[in-house]
Backbone as CSV, one residue per row, in Angstrom:
resi,resn,N_x,N_y,N_z,CA_x,CA_y,CA_z,C_x,C_y,C_z
1,MET,-25.906,-85.734,5.465,-24.603,-85.091,5.551,-24.882,-83.578,5.591
2,LEU,-24.146,-82.856,6.497,-24.314,-81.375,6.628,-23.412,-80.670,5.535
3,THR,-23.993,-79.785,4.923,-23.219,-78.831,4.075,-22.533,-77.750,4.939
4,ILE,-21.527,-77.179,4.391,-20.827,-76.056,5.199,-21.804,-75.020,5.550
5,LEU,-22.788,-74.636,4.686,-23.709,-73.627,4.897,-24.586,-74.019,6.129
6,LYS,-25.160,-75.201,6.081,-26.015,-75.678,7.177,-25.236,-75.776,8.543
7,HIS,-23.974,-76.284,8.417,-23.116,-76.368,9.579,-22.870,-75.007,10.274
8,LYS,-22.525,-74.066,9.462,-22.182,-72.761,10.004,-23.525,-72.118,10.519
9,ARG,-24.647,-72.282,9.889,-25.926,-71.761,10.449,-26.220,-72.394,11.782
10,ARG,-26.116,-73.685,11.871,-26.425,-74.373,13.172,-25.436,-73.924,14.216
11,ILE,-24.146,-73.725,13.946,-23.216,-73.255,14.955,-23.631,-71.878,15.432
12,ARG,-24.167,-71.010,14.629,-24.640,-69.661,15.058,-25.977,-69.776,15.739
13,GLY,-26.602,-70.960,15.796,-27.855,-71.110,16.490,-29.066,-70.507,15.794
14,LEU,-28.974,-70.523,14.440,-30.083,-69.911,13.574,-30.768,-71.072,12.906
15,ASN,-32.097,-70.906,12.746,-32.830,-71.759,11.901,-32.902,-71.080,10.504
16,GLN,-33.479,-71.773,9.542,-33.443,-71.295,8.167,-34.315,-69.949,8.083
17,SER,-35.374,-69.927,8.810,-36.201,-68.648,8.860,-35.417,-67.490,9.331
18,GLN,-34.735,-67.679,10.384,-34.009,-66.588,11.056,-32.860,-66.070,10.102
19,LEU,-32.167,-67.045,9.485,-31.036,-66.635,8.579,-31.689,-65.951,7.441
20,GLY,-32.753,-66.401,6.939,-33.429,-65.807,5.740,-33.832,-64.369,6.056
21,LYS,-34.422,-64.127,7.308,-34.761,-62.710,7.577,-33.563,-61.852,7.688
22,ARG,-32.415,-62.348,8.140,-31.254,-61.584,8.312,-30.616,-61.184,6.946
23,ILE,-30.814,-62.074,5.962,-30.265,-61.740,4.628,-31.402,-61.193,3.624
24,ARG,-32.492,-61.034,4.186,-33.725,-60.526,3.452,-34.119,-61.476,2.323
25,LYS,-34.128,-62.767,2.667,-34.672,-63.834,1.771,-35.476,-64.727,2.548
26,SER,-36.182,-65.603,1.799,-37.193,-66.623,2.469,-36.463,-67.863,3.002
27,LYS,-37.242,-68.525,3.928,-36.734,-69.706,4.426,-36.488,-70.743,3.301
28,SER,-37.358,-70.777,2.271,-37.170,-71.726,1.203,-35.929,-71.394,0.371
29,TYR,-35.574,-70.124,0.226,-34.351,-69.704,-0.412,-33.096,-70.258,0.266
30,VAL,-33.105,-70.133,1.620,-32.049,-70.701,2.463,-31.908,-72.206,2.277
31,SER,-33.094,-72.871,2.358,-33.118,-74.263,2.209,-32.551,-74.735,0.832
32,ARG,-32.900,-74.004,-0.198,-32.452,-74.275,-1.549,-30.890,-74.139,-1.633
33,LEU,-30.432,-73.027,-1.020,-28.970,-72.810,-1.016,-28.258,-73.992,-0.299
34,GLU,-28.811,-74.367,0.792,-28.198,-75.480,1.612,-28.157,-76.748,0.808
35,ARG,-29.122,-77.028,0.038,-29.171,-78.244,-0.761,-28.577,-78.005,-2.070
36,LYS,-28.090,-76.893,-2.396,-27.467,-76.557,-3.729,-28.342,-76.933,-4.892
37,VAL,-29.625,-76.491,-4.808,-30.623,-76.688,-5.773,-30.161,-75.851,-7.088
38,LYS,-30.216,-76.569,-8.278,-29.748,-75.913,-9.506,-30.600,-74.662,-9.725
39,GLY,-29.945,-73.591,-10.064,-30.605,-72.366,-10.322,-30.613,-71.432,-9.087
40,TYR,-30.190,-71.856,-8.023,-30.029,-71.097,-6.777,-28.640,-70.891,-6.317
41,GLU,-27.804,-70.341,-7.169,-26.453,-69.996,-6.829,-26.428,-68.521,-6.433
42,PRO,-25.861,-68.204,-5.252,-25.853,-66.825,-4.785,-24.819,-65.995,-5.523
43,ASN,-25.130,-64.756,-5.670,-24.085,-63.847,-6.302,-23.127,-63.490,-5.216
44,LEU,-22.070,-62.711,-5.584,-21.002,-62.338,-4.646,-21.512,-61.503,-3.434
45,TYR,-22.559,-60.638,-3.806,-23.166,-59.891,-2.667,-23.776,-60.742,-1.681
46,MET,-24.505,-61.753,-2.098,-25.221,-62.699,-1.191,-24.208,-63.510,-0.430
47,ILE,-23.104,-63.890,-1.077,-22.104,-64.670,-0.339,-21.593,-63.795,0.797
48,LYS,-21.288,-62.469,0.488,-20.850,-61.543,1.462,-21.817,-61.454,2.683
49,GLU,-23.126,-61.345,2.342,-24.099,-61.172,3.396,-24.111,-62.506,4.214
50,LEU,-24.199,-63.667,3.609,-24.192,-64.885,4.257,-22.915,-64.988,5.255
51,SER,-21.771,-64.704,4.675,-20.558,-64.858,5.550,-20.572,-63.833,6.716
52,LYS,-21.137,-62.673,6.496,-21.328,-61.765,7.601,-22.234,-62.289,8.698
53,GLU,-23.398,-62.778,8.326,-24.320,-63.353,9.277,-23.815,-64.718,9.935
54,LEU,-23.098,-65.438,9.237,-22.632,-66.720,9.783,-21.184,-66.572,10.366
55,LYS,-20.704,-65.344,10.269,-19.342,-65.140,10.940,-18.295,-66.171,10.403
56,CYS,-18.204,-66.216,9.035,-17.226,-67.131,8.438,-16.603,-66.441,7.246
57,CYS,-15.510,-67.004,6.723,-14.854,-66.448,5.607,-15.706,-66.643,4.344
58,PRO,-15.819,-65.547,3.605,-16.586,-65.665,2.357,-15.954,-66.658,1.323
59,VAL,-14.648,-66.895,1.402,-14.047,-67.822,0.523,-14.470,-69.247,0.756
60,GLN,-14.774,-69.592,2.040,-15.393,-70.895,2.316,-16.656,-71.116,1.556
61,LEU,-17.517,-70.080,1.625,-18.822,-70.170,0.949,-18.613,-70.180,-0.560
62,PHE,-17.785,-69.349,-1.037,-17.559,-69.313,-2.447,-17.079,-70.664,-2.978
63,ILE,-16.201,-71.281,-2.308,-15.756,-72.655,-2.677,-16.827,-73.624,-2.650
64,PHE,-17.671,-73.533,-1.674,-18.813,-74.453,-1.532,-19.756,-74.271,-2.727
65,PHE,-20.049,-73.098,-3.058,-21.043,-72.851,-4.159,-20.455,-73.020,-5.498
66,ALA,-19.082,-72.855,-5.706,-18.399,-73.038,-6.926,-18.046,-74.441,-7.268
67,ASP,-18.255,-75.373,-6.320,-17.931,-76.744,-6.516,-16.456,-77.015,-6.825
68,ILE,-15.638,-76.223,-6.175,-14.145,-76.440,-6.371,-13.690,-77.537,-5.461
69,ASP,-12.951,-78.418,-5.999,-12.385,-79.575,-5.275,-11.334,-79.102,-4.229
70,CYS,-11.686,-79.014,-3.043,-10.745,-78.546,-2.020,-9.546,-79.373,-1.787
71,GLY,-9.646,-80.637,-2.145,-8.580,-81.532,-2.062,-7.370,-81.108,-2.904
72,TYR,-7.670,-80.462,-4.021,-6.616,-79.929,-4.813,-5.652,-79.002,-4.076
73,PHE,-6.194,-78.210,-3.150,-5.390,-77.192,-2.419,-4.592,-77.854,-1.346
74,LYS,-4.898,-79.164,-0.986,-4.192,-79.811,0.138,-2.996,-80.631,-0.367
75,LYS,-2.794,-80.679,-1.667,-1.645,-81.438,-2.188,-0.331,-80.835,-1.877
76,THR,0.574,-81.620,-1.278,1.812,-81.003,-0.785,2.826,-80.824,-1.994
77,ASP,2.553,-81.489,-3.074,3.465,-81.362,-4.231,3.300,-80.008,-4.975
78,LEU,2.299,-79.241,-4.609,2.095,-77.913,-5.155,2.992,-76.920,-4.624
79,LEU,3.477,-77.213,-3.389,4.409,-76.136,-2.814,5.779,-76.162,-3.249
């Protein structure tokens, strides 16, 4: 299963090494972020850098890393 981070990276035509260089991190760091390895949660600055390089909304990445259930926001009874 593709994570949002991996999906966005592939859409941009980048491999993990290329993205790592653009955000000044290693390939293994990017790999761990994509797999959501415990202890590798990016700070807000890094989310901003990732969203800039991946040309996506930082909120998408924040939700991915924060483990927020996006289904909650789709409920029509909240409106």
